[in-house]
C-alpha positions as CSV (number, residue, x, y, z in Angstrom):
1,M,52.4,60.1,88.1
2,I,48.2,61.2,88.3
3,T,47.6,64.6,89.7
4,R,43.6,65.0,91.4
5,K,42.1,68.0,92.3
6,T,40.0,68.6,95.6
7,G,37.3,71.3,95.5
8,P,35.9,73.5,98.4
9,S,32.8,72.8,101.1
10,Q,29.7,74.9,100.3
11,Q,26.6,74.4,100.8
12,K,22.6,76.6,100.6
13,R,18.9,76.0,100.0
14,A,15.8,75.5,98.5
15,E,11.7,75.0,98.7
16,Q,9.7,71.5,97.6
17,L,10.0,69.1,94.4
18,S,7.1,70.0,91.6
19,P,6.3,66.3,90.9
20,R,7.2,65.9,87.1
21,G,3.6,65.3,85.0
22,S,4.5,61.2,83.1
23,S,2.6,62.4,79.6
24,T,5.7,64.5,79.1
25,P,7.2,63.5,75.4
26,Q,11.0,61.7,75.5
27,N,13.1,64.8,74.1
28,T,16.8,64.2,74.4
29,V,19.6,66.9,75.3
30,N,22.8,66.6,73.3
31,M,25.4,67.4,76.2
32,Q,29.0,66.6,77.3
33,L,29.5,65.3,79.9
34,H,31.8,62.9,81.8
35,F,29.9,60.5,83.1
36,T,28.9,59.0,80.0
37,K,29.0,59.5,76.1
38,E,24.7,58.3,75.4
39,V,22.1,61.1,74.9
40,L,20.2,61.5,77.6
41,P,16.4,62.0,77.5
42,D,15.9,65.6,78.6
43,S,13.7,64.3,81.3
44,V,17.2,63.6,83.4
45,S,18.2,67.3,83.4
46,A,14.5,68.6,84.5
47,D,14.8,65.8,86.9
48,F,18.5,67.3,88.3
49,Q,16.3,70.5,88.5
50,N,14.2,69.5,90.0
51,L,16.3,68.3,92.8
52,N,17.4,71.8,93.4
53,K,14.1,73.0,94.8
54,F,14.8,70.6,97.9
55,N,16.2,72.9,101.6
56,E,19.2,71.6,102.5
57,Q,17.9,69.1,105.1
58,Q,16.1,67.6,102.9
59,F,18.9,67.2,100.2
60,H,21.2,65.8,102.5
61,R,19.4,63.3,103.6
62,L,18.5,62.0,100.1
63,I,22.3,61.7,99.2
64,E,22.5,59.9,102.6
65,I,20.3,57.4,101.0
66,L,21.2,57.7,97.9
67,F,25.2,56.5,99.0
68,Q,23.8,54.5,101.4
69,F,22.0,52.0,98.3
70,L,25.2,52.6,96.7
71,L,27.3,51.0,99.0
72,E,24.4,48.2,99.6
73,P,23.5,47.2,96.5
74,K,21.7,44.2,97.6
75,E,19.5,46.3,99.4
76,A,16.7,47.3,97.0
77,E,13.7,47.0,98.6
78,R,15.1,49.3,101.5
79,F,16.1,51.9,98.9
80,M,12.5,52.7,97.5
81,Q,11.3,51.8,101.0
82,Q,13.4,55.4,102.4
83,L,11.9,57.4,99.3
84,T,8.0,56.7,100.0
85,E,8.7,57.4,103.7
86,F,10.7,60.8,102.4
87,A,8.1,61.2,100.5
88,G,5.1,60.4,103.1
89,E,7.1,62.3,104.9
90,H,7.0,66.1,102.7
91,G,3.4,65.8,101.6
92,M,4.7,64.0,97.8
93,S,4.4,61.8,95.4
94,A,5.9,58.7,95.9
95,G,6.5,58.1,92.1
96,P,8.0,60.8,90.8
97,L,10.9,61.0,93.7
98,K,11.5,57.3,93.0
99,N,11.8,58.0,89.4
100,L,13.7,61.8,90.3
101,M,16.5,59.4,92.0
102,K,16.5,56.6,89.6
103,S,17.5,59.4,86.8
104,V,20.5,60.9,90.0
105,L,21.8,57.3,90.6
106,L,22.5,57.9,86.4
107,V,25.8,59.8,87.3
108,P,27.6,57.7,90.4
109,Q,27.0,55.3,88.4
110,G,28.6,55.8,85.2
111,A,31.3,58.4,87.4
112,L,32.1,54.7,88.9
113,K,32.7,53.0,85.5
114,K,35.0,55.8,84.9
115,I,36.4,56.5,87.6
116,L,36.1,60.5,87.9
117,S,37.6,62.8,90.1
118,A,35.2,65.1,92.2
119,E,35.7,68.2,90.4
120,Q,34.3,66.1,87.1
121,V,31.6,65.0,89.1
122,K,30.6,68.4,90.0
123,E,31.4,69.4,86.7
124,D,28.8,66.7,85.5
125,L,26.3,67.7,88.0
126,T,25.9,71.4,86.8
127,T,25.7,70.4,83.1
128,L,22.8,68.6,84.0
129,G,21.8,71.7,86.0
130,L,22.5,71.4,90.1
131,N,23.0,74.3,91.3
132,E,26.4,75.6,93.0
133,D,25.5,74.5,96.2
134,K,24.0,70.7,95.7
135,A,26.8,70.1,92.9
136,T,29.4,70.3,95.6
137,Y,27.7,68.9,98.4
138,F,27.3,66.1,96.1
139,S,30.3,65.9,94.9
140,Q,32.2,66.2,98.4
141,Q,29.7,62.6,99.2
142,W,30.9,61.8,95.9
143,G,34.9,61.7,97.0
144,E,34.5,60.8,100.6
145,H,32.9,57.5,98.9
146,F,34.4,56.3,95.8
147,A,37.6,54.5,97.6
148,A,34.9,51.9,99.5
149,L,32.1,52.4,95.9
150,S,35.8,50.9,94.0
151,R,36.0,48.5,96.0
152,L,32.3,47.0,96.5
153,A,32.9,46.8,92.7
154,V,35.8,45.2,92.0
155,A,34.6,42.1,94.5
156,Q,32.1,41.5,92.7
157,T,33.1,41.6,89.7
158,L,36.4,39.2,91.1
159,M,33.1,36.5,92.6
160,V,32.0,36.0,88.9
161,N,35.2,36.6,86.9
162,Q,38.9,35.7,85.8
163,L,41.4,38.2,86.8
164,V,43.8,38.4,83.8
165,D,46.1,41.7,84.2
166,M,46.8,44.5,86.9
167,E,47.7,47.7,86.6
168,W,48.5,50.4,88.8
169,K,49.5,54.0,88.4
170,F,50.6,56.5,91.8
171,G,48.9,60.2,92.3
172,V,48.9,63.1,94.5
173,T,46.0,65.4,95.6
174,V,46.0,69.1,94.6
175,G,43.9,71.6,95.9
176,T,44.2,74.7,97.6
177,S,41.1,74.8,100.1
178,E,41.4,70.5,101.7
179,I,44.7,71.8,102.7
180,Q,44.9,68.8,104.1
181,R,44.1,66.6,102.3
182,V,47.4,68.2,99.6
183,G,49.4,65.7,98.8
184,N,48.1,63.0,100.0
185,V,49.3,59.9,98.1
186,F,47.1,57.8,96.1
187,L,46.5,55.0,93.9
188,Q,44.3,53.9,91.0
189,L,44.3,50.8,90.0
190,K,43.1,48.5,87.0
191,L,42.0,45.0,87.1
192,V,41.1,43.1,83.4
193,V,39.1,40.5,84.1
194,R,38.2,37.5,81.7
195,Q,33.7,37.4,81.1
196,G,33.5,34.3,79.1
197,N,34.8,35.1,75.8
198,C,36.2,38.4,76.7
199,T,37.7,40.5,78.5
200,E,37.0,44.0,80.1
201,N,38.5,46.9,82.6
202,V,37.9,47.1,85.9
203,Y,39.0,50.5,87.8
204,M,39.5,51.2,91.1
205,E,41.1,54.1,93.5
206,L,42.4,53.5,96.7
207,T,45.0,55.0,99.4
208,L,48.2,53.2,100.3
209,P,47.4,51.2,103.1
210,Q,43.9,50.1,101.1
211,F,46.4,49.0,98.9
212,Y,48.6,46.8,100.2
213,N,45.5,45.9,102.4
214,F,44.4,44.7,98.5
215,L,47.7,42.9,97.6
216,H,47.4,41.0,101.3
217,E,43.8,39.7,100.4
218,M,44.7,38.8,97.2
219,E,47.9,36.4,98.3
220,R,45.7,35.2,101.0
221,A,43.2,33.9,97.5
222,K,45.6,32.7,95.5
223,A,47.5,30.7,98.6
224,S,43.5,29.1,99.2
225,M,43.4,28.2,95.5
226,E,47.1,26.7,95.5
227,S,46.3,24.3,98.9
228,F,43.4,23.1,96.2
229,S,44.8,22.6,93.6
């Protein structure tokens, strides 16, 4: 049995983006992060600190654009166009904004691979320099979208790889601020898939109804395959 802690909800303010110069040397910063063990260039931390300069409305819009892209990864052109339009609306250069958002994408992409909780994502964001209020909002959005993102990742994986094994663990949500969510049962699923001569572990998190739907879809897929053999 595993438990997951949920965090409080807060929001705040900020000012305007200062574009990062392209001539700055790419030094590296060694941080203790959950989403990656790699040493990141210090430009990533600088980008998160620049993210603090957006006001609440601007920040929320950028995070909306970010998660829309994560949920529809084939729409890269739309993602870039939305950032260009955002930059134009707020009197800033599109290039620095796109570079900033590429840095921000590193966190959810890494967190998805390691099945990080909202609290772990928040810790990484604050370590990278994002302020408390913005890190709280970002991590709440992560928690809301995680199930859909993990299902999408698994679906993409199973389209091109053979399923070898499957394991799951049940867990219960615990917390102090989101009372309605305390005691909710969730399930972490581990899929072992074959990629060529190697195997890889893929993880996802589901509610119980989502898990039963997933098993139902797996049974349908199995029956379809058997009908052709």
